[in-house]
PLY file of the C-alpha trace (Angstrom):
ply
format ascii 1.0
element vertex 85
property float x
property float y
property float z
element edge 84
property int vertex1
property int vertex2
end_header
112.19 87.71 111.10
112.07 90.47 108.49
112.25 94.19 108.99
109.72 96.82 107.97
110.49 100.52 107.71
108.37 102.47 110.16
108.67 106.07 111.29
112.18 106.47 109.97
113.63 103.28 111.37
113.72 99.57 110.70
111.45 97.53 112.97
111.37 93.75 113.21
108.27 91.74 112.44
107.64 88.07 113.14
104.91 87.92 110.50
105.74 87.45 106.84
103.58 88.08 103.81
104.24 86.10 100.66
104.12 88.10 97.44
103.23 85.89 94.50
103.16 86.45 90.78
99.42 86.65 89.95
99.92 84.91 86.60
101.79 81.79 87.59
101.61 81.75 91.40
105.41 81.81 91.70
106.74 83.23 94.96
108.35 86.59 94.21
109.24 87.76 97.72
108.50 87.53 101.40
108.07 90.85 103.16
107.49 91.89 106.74
103.84 92.26 107.62
102.92 94.98 110.07
100.93 94.04 113.14
98.39 96.15 115.05
101.02 97.91 117.16
103.03 98.77 114.02
99.91 100.27 112.47
99.09 102.24 115.63
102.65 103.61 115.65
102.45 104.53 111.95
99.18 106.41 112.51
100.62 108.29 115.51
103.71 109.28 113.49
101.56 110.37 110.53
99.57 112.65 112.84
102.81 114.22 114.10
104.07 114.80 110.57
100.73 116.23 109.44
100.91 118.78 112.26
104.10 120.06 110.60
103.23 119.69 106.91
99.84 121.36 107.23
101.67 124.60 108.00
103.77 124.43 104.83
103.03 126.87 102.08
101.68 125.35 98.85
104.94 126.08 97.01
106.86 124.19 99.73
104.56 121.17 99.38
104.98 121.37 95.61
108.78 121.42 95.93
108.75 118.36 98.20
106.45 116.44 95.85
108.56 117.35 92.83
111.70 116.11 94.61
109.98 112.80 95.39
108.82 112.59 91.77
112.38 113.11 90.49
113.75 110.47 92.83
111.11 107.96 91.74
111.80 108.75 88.07
115.52 108.19 88.68
114.68 104.73 90.01
111.92 103.89 87.51
113.75 100.91 86.03
114.35 99.44 89.48
110.68 99.91 90.36
109.55 98.35 87.07
111.67 95.25 87.70
110.18 94.84 91.16
106.62 95.26 89.86
107.14 92.87 86.94
108.77 90.02 88.87
0 1
1 2
2 3
3 4
4 5
5 6
6 7
7 8
8 9
9 10
10 11
11 12
12 13
13 14
14 15
15 16
16 17
17 18
18 19
19 20
20 21
21 22
22 23
23 24
24 25
25 26
26 27
27 28
28 29
29 30
30 31
31 32
32 33
33 34
34 35
35 36
36 37
37 38
38 39
39 40
40 41
41 42
42 43
43 44
44 45
45 46
46 47
47 48
48 49
49 50
50 51
51 52
52 53
53 54
54 55
55 56
56 57
57 58
58 59
59 60
60 61
61 62
62 63
63 64
64 65
65 66
66 67
67 68
68 69
69 70
70 71
71 72
72 73
73 74
74 75
75 76
76 77
77 78
78 79
79 80
80 81
81 82
82 83
83 84
């Protein structure tokens, strides 16, 4: 069993998805695969969040996106290694 991150918490999944290198077919990782109930829960949570974020002012949305951008940039090397494996 692997865990997937859903609605702010880790949730177990019995289904695994193999991630393979497209060039040589080598197994890179096994990750949790969401099932239908996971997807339904994710959609319900997204609707709840949208009800809040739709009321944000554009400058507040901008600030949140810029913060996410900075955090991703700070971890760019880590992300590149994952993508290139």
